[in-house]
Every structure is written in structure tokens, then in C-alpha cells.
C-alpha positions as CSV (number, residue, x, y, z in Angstrom):
1,M,0.0,0.0,0.0
2,A,1.4,3.4,-1.0
3,N,2.5,5.6,1.9
4,R,0.0,8.4,1.2
5,H,-2.9,6.0,0.8
6,L,-1.9,4.4,4.2
7,S,-1.7,7.9,5.6
8,R,-5.2,8.8,4.4
9,S,-6.5,5.6,5.9
10,I,-5.0,6.5,9.3
11,I,-6.5,10.0,9.1
12,L,-9.9,8.4,8.3
13,Q,-9.6,6.1,11.3
14,T,-8.7,9.1,13.4
15,L,-11.6,11.3,12.2
16,F,-14.0,8.3,12.7
17,E,-13.0,8.0,16.3
18,W,-13.0,11.8,16.8
19,D,-16.4,12.2,15.1
20,F,-18.0,9.2,16.9
21,G,-16.9,10.5,20.3
22,S,-17.7,14.2,19.6
23,R,-14.1,15.0,20.6
24,N,-12.3,18.4,20.2
25,S,-9.3,19.1,18.0
26,D,-6.7,18.5,20.7
27,Q,-8.2,15.1,21.4
28,A,-8.2,14.4,17.6
29,M,-4.4,14.9,17.6
30,E,-4.0,12.5,20.5
31,I,-6.0,9.9,18.7
32,F,-3.9,10.5,15.6
33,A,-0.6,10.0,17.5
34,R,-1.9,6.7,18.9
35,N,-3.1,5.5,15.5
36,A,0.0,6.5,13.6
37,E,2.2,4.7,16.1
38,E,0.1,1.6,16.0
39,F,-0.6,1.3,12.2
40,A,2.4,3.0,10.7
41,P,5.3,2.6,13.1
42,G,7.9,2.4,10.3
43,L,6.6,5.3,8.3
44,G,8.9,7.8,10.1
45,D,7.7,11.1,8.6
46,F,4.2,11.9,9.8
47,S,4.2,15.4,8.4
48,F,1.8,14.6,5.5
49,M,-0.7,13.1,7.9
50,E,-0.4,15.9,10.5
51,T,-1.0,18.5,7.8
52,L,-4.0,16.7,6.4
53,L,-5.6,16.2,9.8
54,K,-5.1,19.7,10.9
55,G,-6.3,21.0,7.5
56,V,-9.6,19.0,7.7
57,L,-10.2,20.0,11.3
58,G,-9.5,23.6,10.6
59,K,-11.8,23.8,7.6
60,Q,-14.4,21.4,8.9
61,K,-17.3,23.9,9.1
62,D,-16.7,25.2,5.6
63,I,-16.3,21.6,4.3
64,D,-19.5,20.5,6.0
65,L,-21.4,23.4,4.5
66,I,-20.2,22.3,1.1
67,I,-21.3,18.7,1.7
68,V,-24.8,19.9,2.6
69,K,-25.0,22.1,-0.5
70,A,-23.6,19.4,-2.8
71,A,-25.9,16.7,-1.4
72,P,-29.0,18.6,-0.4
73,D,-31.1,15.5,0.1
74,W,-28.6,14.2,2.7
75,P,-28.4,16.2,6.0
76,M,-25.0,15.7,7.7
77,D,-26.5,13.5,10.5
78,K,-28.0,11.2,7.9
79,I,-24.7,10.5,6.1
80,N,-23.0,7.6,7.8
81,I,-19.9,8.5,9.8
82,I,-17.4,6.8,7.5
83,D,-18.8,8.5,4.3
84,R,-18.9,12.0,5.8
85,N,-15.3,11.8,7.0
86,I,-14.1,10.4,3.6
87,L,-15.9,13.4,2.1
88,R,-14.1,15.7,4.5
89,I,-10.8,14.3,3.5
90,G,-11.5,14.4,-0.2
91,L,-13.0,17.9,-0.2
92,Y,-10.1,19.3,1.9
93,E,-7.6,17.9,-0.7
94,L,-9.8,19.0,-3.6
95,L,-10.4,22.5,-2.4
96,F,-7.5,23.5,-0.1
97,A,-4.5,21.3,-0.7
98,D,-1.5,22.2,-2.9
99,R,-2.6,21.0,-6.3
100,S,1.0,20.4,-7.3
101,Q,1.2,17.8,-4.5
102,V,-2.4,16.5,-4.7
103,P,-4.0,17.0,-8.2
104,P,-7.8,17.2,-8.1
105,K,-8.3,13.8,-9.8
106,V,-5.9,12.2,-7.2
107,A,-8.0,13.7,-4.4
108,I,-11.2,12.3,-5.9
109,N,-9.7,8.9,-6.7
110,E,-8.1,8.5,-3.3
111,A,-11.5,9.3,-1.6
112,I,-13.2,6.7,-3.8
113,E,-10.6,4.1,-2.9
114,L,-11.2,4.8,0.8
115,S,-14.9,4.4,0.4
116,K,-14.4,1.1,-1.3
117,A,-12.1,-0.1,1.5
118,F,-14.0,1.2,4.5
119,G,-17.5,2.2,3.4
120,G,-20.7,0.3,2.5
121,D,-22.1,-1.0,-0.8
122,T,-23.2,2.4,-2.0
123,S,-20.4,4.5,-0.4
124,S,-18.2,4.8,-3.5
125,K,-21.0,6.0,-5.7
126,F,-22.1,8.5,-3.1
127,V,-18.6,9.9,-2.6
128,N,-17.9,10.0,-6.3
129,G,-21.2,11.9,-6.9
130,V,-20.5,14.6,-4.2
131,L,-16.9,15.1,-5.1
132,G,-17.7,15.0,-8.8
133,A,-20.3,17.7,-8.3
134,V,-17.9,20.0,-6.5
135,Y,-15.1,19.3,-9.1
136,K,-17.5,20.4,-11.9
137,E,-18.4,23.6,-10.0
138,L,-14.7,24.4,-9.7
139,G,-14.5,24.3,-13.5
140,E,-12.8,20.9,-13.6
141,P,-9.2,22.1,-12.9
142,G,-6.6,20.0,-14.7
143,K,-9.1,18.3,-16.9
144,D,-7.7,17.1,-20.2
145,E,-10.3,14.7,-21.3
146,T,-12.8,16.9,-23.2
147,S,-13.0,14.5,-26.1
148,K,-13.6,11.6,-23.7
149,T,-16.5,13.5,-22.2
150,K,-18.0,14.2,-25.6
151,N,-17.7,10.5,-26.5
152,K,-19.5,9.5,-23.3
153,I,-22.3,11.9,-24.2
154,A,-22.5,10.4,-27.7
155,N,-22.5,6.9,-26.3
156,G,-25.5,7.6,-24.1
157,A,-23.6,7.7,-20.7
158,V,-25.6,10.8,-19.6
159,V,-28.7,10.0,-17.6
160,H,-30.8,13.0,-18.7
161,N,-30.5,16.5,-20.1
162,E,-31.2,19.9,-18.5
163,K,-31.7,23.2,-20.3
164,L,-30.8,26.3,-18.4
165,G,-30.8,30.1,-19.0
166,G,-28.6,32.7,-17.3
167,A,-27.6,36.3,-17.7
168,V,-25.0,38.9,-17.1
169,V,-27.3,41.4,-15.5
170,Y,-26.3,45.1,-15.6
171,A,-27.8,48.3,-14.3
172,K,-26.9,52.0,-14.7
173,D,-26.8,54.4,-11.7
174,G,-25.9,57.8,-12.9
175,E,-22.7,57.5,-14.9
176,D,-21.8,54.1,-13.3
177,I,-22.5,50.7,-14.7
178,Y,-22.9,47.7,-12.3
179,L,-23.1,44.0,-12.8
180,A,-25.2,41.7,-10.5
181,L,-23.3,38.6,-9.5
182,V,-24.0,35.7,-7.2
183,H,-21.5,34.0,-4.9
184,D,-21.5,30.2,-4.3
185,V,-20.4,28.0,-1.4
186,F,-17.2,27.1,-3.4
187,G,-15.9,30.7,-3.1
188,R,-16.6,31.8,-6.7
189,W,-18.5,34.7,-8.1
190,T,-20.7,33.6,-11.0
191,L,-23.8,34.3,-13.0
192,S,-27.4,33.9,-12.0
193,K,-29.0,31.0,-13.9
194,G,-31.8,28.5,-13.6
195,K,-33.6,25.6,-15.2
196,I,-35.9,26.2,-18.2
197,G,-39.3,24.4,-18.5
198,D,-38.7,22.3,-15.5
199,S,-42.3,22.1,-14.3
200,P,-45.7,21.6,-16.0
201,E,-46.6,25.3,-15.4
202,V,-43.6,26.5,-17.5
203,A,-43.1,23.5,-19.8
204,N,-43.6,25.6,-23.0
205,E,-41.6,28.7,-22.1
206,T,-38.9,29.9,-24.4
207,I,-35.3,30.2,-23.2
208,E,-35.7,33.9,-22.9
209,E,-38.9,33.7,-20.9
210,G,-37.4,31.1,-18.6
211,T,-34.2,33.2,-18.1
212,I,-36.3,36.3,-17.1
213,R,-38.3,34.1,-14.7
214,E,-35.3,32.5,-13.1
215,I,-33.4,35.8,-12.6
216,K,-36.5,37.2,-10.9
217,E,-36.7,34.2,-8.6
218,E,-33.0,34.1,-7.8
219,L,-32.2,37.9,-7.5
220,G,-35.6,39.6,-7.2
221,L,-34.8,41.6,-10.3
222,D,-36.9,42.3,-13.4
223,I,-34.7,42.1,-16.5
224,E,-34.9,43.0,-20.2
225,I,-32.8,40.8,-22.4
226,K,-30.6,42.7,-24.8
227,E,-28.6,40.0,-26.7
228,K,-27.2,36.5,-26.5
229,L,-23.7,36.2,-25.1
230,G,-23.0,32.6,-25.6
231,E,-23.5,29.0,-24.4
232,N,-21.7,26.3,-22.5
233,E,-22.3,22.7,-21.7
234,Y,-21.1,20.5,-18.9
235,I,-21.7,17.2,-17.1
236,A,-22.9,17.5,-13.6
237,Y,-23.0,14.7,-11.0
238,H,-25.8,14.1,-8.5
239,P,-25.1,11.7,-5.6
240,E,-28.3,9.8,-6.4
241,K,-29.4,10.7,-10.0
242,G,-25.9,10.3,-11.5
243,K,-24.8,12.1,-14.7
244,T,-26.7,15.0,-16.2
245,R,-25.8,17.0,-19.2
246,K,-26.5,20.7,-18.6
247,H,-26.7,23.1,-21.5
248,V,-26.7,26.8,-20.5
249,V,-27.6,29.8,-22.7
250,Y,-26.3,33.1,-21.4
251,F,-27.7,36.6,-22.2
252,L,-26.8,40.2,-21.6
253,A,-29.8,41.7,-19.7
254,E,-30.6,45.1,-18.2
255,S,-32.3,45.8,-14.9
256,Q,-32.9,48.7,-12.6
257,Y,-30.2,49.4,-10.0
258,K,-32.0,48.3,-6.8
259,D,-31.5,46.0,-3.9
260,I,-30.9,42.4,-4.7
261,V,-32.9,39.8,-2.8
262,V,-31.1,36.6,-3.2
263,E,-33.1,33.4,-3.2
264,Q,-32.4,31.1,-0.3
265,K,-31.4,27.9,-2.0
266,G,-28.6,25.4,-2.0
267,G,-25.3,26.5,-3.5
268,L,-25.5,30.3,-3.2
269,D,-24.6,32.3,-0.2
270,D,-24.5,35.9,-1.5
271,A,-25.3,38.3,-4.4
272,K,-24.0,41.8,-5.0
273,W,-23.7,44.7,-7.5
274,F,-20.2,45.4,-8.6
275,K,-18.8,48.3,-10.6
276,L,-17.3,47.3,-13.9
277,A,-13.8,48.4,-12.7
278,D,-14.0,45.9,-9.9
279,I,-15.3,42.9,-11.8
280,L,-12.2,41.3,-13.3
281,D,-10.4,41.1,-9.9
282,L,-13.0,38.6,-8.7
283,N,-12.6,34.9,-8.5
284,F,-14.6,33.4,-11.4
285,Y,-15.0,30.0,-13.0
286,N,-13.0,29.4,-16.1
287,D,-16.1,29.1,-18.3
288,I,-17.8,32.2,-16.8
289,L,-14.9,34.7,-17.1
290,P,-15.1,34.9,-21.0
291,L,-18.8,35.7,-20.8
292,V,-18.3,38.4,-18.3
293,T,-15.5,39.9,-20.2
294,K,-17.5,39.9,-23.4
295,A,-20.4,41.6,-21.6
296,I,-18.1,44.3,-20.2
297,N,-16.7,45.0,-23.6
298,L,-20.1,45.4,-25.1
299,L,-21.2,47.7,-22.3
300,L,-18.1,49.9,-22.6
301,K,-18.7,50.2,-26.4
302,K,-22.3,51.4,-25.7
303,A,-21.3,53.8,-22.9
């Protein structure tokens, strides 16, 4: 067994005992010292394990919030103790570890291996689903398998399709132009969007009608669509539903400059207006930044 896989196994055992007994962080380190001495006496260097354990404990509240948002049908106390601590390890390495040391796919694969070794019959599927969903929201850093994804879509690997509409929403206040952006639990600013025709009442709506409705629901803003900005498509992963192909059409849309009332739903924790000059300093997803940049250029030409 590779040293780092063994190390993660020991951290999982430590977190299991810590979580099961509702211990504090100091007690977790005591449990770790005992487990490391018992299960890896010849390893010598425990620095990787210590860093990983302290990282998970330090970021636990943030990680748990992300688990709840990524698996909304599974409250934390309903996720079995092994699975939730595997997710804590995997999400810490995926979101906060040095990617040169732990690439995203390694973090996910290692968590899946832990779930196969220590979890139940459905643990690996559940862990893969949650980590896959977060990985997709991060913009799939390090991904080099675009053609493989397209082949999977062509071969029918996707469970179902979803159509979404979104917008770069802008407003004018005097001589200033502002963009309305939403902030998600993964720490990124992004664009408001939502599903089109996802209920019987709106089954026949156009993409433009659906986008206007979704922006109103998510931000409390009435918008007027000005032009289409572009489209993107990606595969999302749900812990229970599996793979879903999501196709999003984005528009440039104008609104009045007024208070944003962000919808209380999973995945978002804030929404704000930003002046154009402040936009490009924000932390965006790779596929969203070109759309925002295009919108800013269009607005500056019209100004």
C-alpha cells in the first residue's frame, strides 16, 4: 500500500473516532498519535498526515457546508460516519491542498478508494457523486479529457439533459454601470441562472422567458434581455441521480439598480452589485470569465 494511501486511511480512522466520540481538535491529535504509532510505526515522517488532519479539522465547518450544498437530500447527520469523513478528507484535498502535490483527480480517486475499502455498498457511488459535483463547480481544474466526455455523451452515458438560462445582469446608476453577480459556497462569483421548462406550469416557455423568470426568482430583479452572449455545456453529477448534461444559454440583460434579494437555495450564499472596474479582480470559474469579459466590452462600447 502506498504511503500516502496508508496515511489517508489512518486519518480516516482518526476522524472516525474523533467524530464518533464528539471530541475536540486536541483530542483528535491525541487519537492520531496513537493510530500513527500503531498502524504506521515504520513510516517515520508523519508530516503529511499531520498537515492533512489539521487541515480537515481547521476547515471542517466550511467543508460540512459544502457537503450539505452538494448533497441537499442528505443532512449531515444522515450521512454515515465513514462516508462523511471520507468526504471531509476528499473535499479538503480537492479545495484547499496544494494541487502540485495533490492534483484534483488524485484527491477524488483516493477518496473513492477509501470508500471502497471502508464504506458500505453504495459509499463509493455517493462519494464519487458529491466530489464530482464539486469538481465540476470548480471548473474541472486539470481536466484534459474533453474528447472523452463528448464520447461519453454520444454513447449515451448521460442519464438525462437539462436546459438552463442565465444572464450577465447590468444596471446603470448615474454614470456608473454595475453587474449583478452571485456567490456560491465554493468561493466563486458567478452568473445567475436556472432551469428552463422544469415544471408543468412553464413547460412551454422559451429560453428567454425562462431566463427572465429565473433571474426574478433568484435575484428579485426584473430584467430586459438585450442580446445573447454565448452558451456552454457540462456534465454534472448528483449523488443519487448520476450524470446530467446541462446546457446553458447566457444573455446580456438590463435591470434597474435596486437592492438584490437573493433566493435562499442550495449552492448560493450571497449576491451583490459590482462596478465594472472591480469585476475582473473577482474569483470566477474558467467558463464564466469569458462571458463576463464579453459583456463588459459590449457595455463599454455602448457607454
